[in-house]
LOKOL-366675 format. One record per residue (C-alpha): residue number from 1; x, y, z; residue in one letter. Coordinates in nm, 3 decimals, padded with zeros to 5 digits. Example, Ala and Ser with C-alpha at 12.3 -4.5 7.8 and 13.67 -1.06 7.14 Angstrom:
% residues 2
num,u,v,w,residuo
1,01.230,-00.450,00.780,A
2,01.367,-00.106,00.714,S
//
This chain:
% residues 129
num,u,v,w,residuo
1,00.194,06.946,03.940,X
2,00.557,06.987,04.034,X
3,00.750,07.147,03.749,X
4,00.953,06.833,03.681,X
5,00.630,06.631,03.641,X
6,00.489,06.882,03.393,X
7,00.820,06.896,03.207,X
8,00.834,06.517,03.194,X
9,00.482,06.512,03.048,X
10,00.567,06.783,02.794,X
11,00.880,06.585,02.697,X
12,00.653,06.296,02.598,X
13,00.474,06.519,02.347,X
14,00.606,06.569,01.999,X
15,00.583,06.914,01.844,X
16,00.234,06.857,01.701,X
17,00.100,06.718,02.029,X
18,00.240,07.012,02.222,X
19,00.078,07.255,01.975,X
20,-00.252,07.069,02.015,X
21,-00.223,07.101,02.394,X
22,-00.168,07.477,02.368,X
23,-00.465,07.509,02.132,X
24,-00.680,07.323,02.385,X
25,-00.568,07.562,02.657,X
26,-00.681,07.866,02.463,X
27,-00.998,07.709,02.322,X
28,-01.152,07.651,02.662,X
29,-01.070,07.285,02.730,X
30,-01.092,07.291,03.108,X
31,-00.860,06.994,03.167,X
32,-00.584,07.152,02.958,X
33,-00.643,07.495,03.112,X
34,-00.622,07.353,03.462,X
35,-00.297,07.177,03.377,X
36,-00.150,07.498,03.234,X
37,-00.272,07.702,03.532,X
38,-00.117,07.455,03.777,X
39,00.211,07.470,03.587,X
40,00.216,07.851,03.593,X
41,00.138,07.852,03.966,X
42,00.422,07.605,04.023,X
43,00.662,07.825,03.823,X
44,00.559,08.117,04.043,X
45,00.591,07.928,04.372,X
46,00.926,07.774,04.280,X
47,01.066,08.110,04.170,X
48,00.950,08.290,04.485,X
49,01.270,08.196,04.667,X
50,01.224,08.445,04.950,X
51,00.867,08.317,05.005,X
52,00.708,08.661,05.021,X
53,00.422,08.571,04.785,X
54,00.547,08.787,04.500,X
55,00.822,08.785,04.240,X
56,01.097,09.046,04.241,X
57,01.313,09.131,03.938,X
58,01.583,08.877,04.032,X
59,01.332,08.594,04.078,X
60,01.156,08.695,03.756,X
61,01.440,08.579,03.531,X
62,01.425,08.228,03.677,X
63,01.046,08.219,03.642,X
64,01.060,08.313,03.273,X
65,01.322,08.046,03.205,X
66,01.110,07.779,03.377,X
67,00.793,07.879,03.191,X
68,00.969,07.892,02.853,X
69,01.140,07.553,02.880,X
70,00.866,07.342,02.715,X
71,00.795,07.580,02.424,X
72,01.170,07.594,02.359,X
73,01.204,07.216,02.363,X
74,00.934,07.192,02.097,X
75,01.073,07.468,01.876,X
76,00.812,07.732,01.955,X
77,01.052,07.973,02.124,X
78,01.419,08.045,02.059,X
79,01.689,07.963,02.312,X
80,01.783,08.239,02.553,X
81,02.131,08.247,02.402,X
82,01.977,08.306,02.059,X
83,01.756,08.589,02.182,X
84,02.022,08.772,02.382,X
85,02.390,08.818,02.304,X
86,02.488,08.870,02.668,X
87,02.341,08.807,03.013,X
88,02.318,09.183,03.052,X
89,02.104,09.206,02.736,X
90,01.878,08.932,02.871,X
91,01.835,09.102,03.208,X
92,01.759,09.438,03.045,X
93,01.494,09.282,02.820,X
94,01.346,09.091,03.114,X
95,01.332,09.412,03.318,X
96,01.124,09.570,03.041,X
97,00.883,09.273,03.044,X
98,00.871,09.287,03.424,X
99,00.778,09.656,03.422,X
100,00.504,09.590,03.167,X
101,00.367,09.298,03.367,X
102,00.369,09.490,03.696,X
103,00.022,09.639,03.649,X
104,-00.001,09.807,03.989,X
105,00.359,09.936,03.968,X
106,00.460,09.807,04.312,X
107,00.791,09.662,04.192,X
108,00.669,09.304,04.239,X
109,00.479,09.054,04.026,X
110,00.176,08.902,04.197,X
111,00.035,08.564,04.104,X
112,-00.263,08.738,03.941,X
113,-00.034,08.959,03.731,X
114,00.171,08.654,03.627,X
115,-00.130,08.441,03.531,X
116,-00.300,08.732,03.351,X
117,00.010,08.808,03.146,X
118,00.073,08.442,03.062,X
119,-00.284,08.380,02.947,X
120,-00.266,08.678,02.709,X
121,00.082,08.575,02.591,X
122,-00.020,08.214,02.528,X
123,-00.336,08.322,02.346,X
124,-00.131,08.548,02.120,X
125,00.131,08.281,02.050,X
126,-00.138,08.018,01.985,X
127,-00.266,08.220,01.687,X
128,00.046,08.117,01.497,X
129,00.000,07.744,01.564,X
//
């Protein structure tokens, strides 16, 4: 699904419906999981502006913002401006996440690294729903 289509669908959900969707994703509902996977792939592809098949630190910031948009809209994640006082603070924090996500330490995020991280992250966040 193109990101705008996914975002439009998520905009139709209220907070409870969005939480139910996330719970389905982590509980094994294959339709929900496929939808989430397609969204994460689309975030990756859209953020890979130099089309090299991986995400560099500059592209990473955009990818995180795209992936966090729906949870933010539904109150499950704070706004970037709430989390970070300055753009420099945001980029430093994102660099730390990037380094942790870069499992093979090649300075790039592969699609597998992105999906693996997101699945773990979503599973952890879903525990609070």
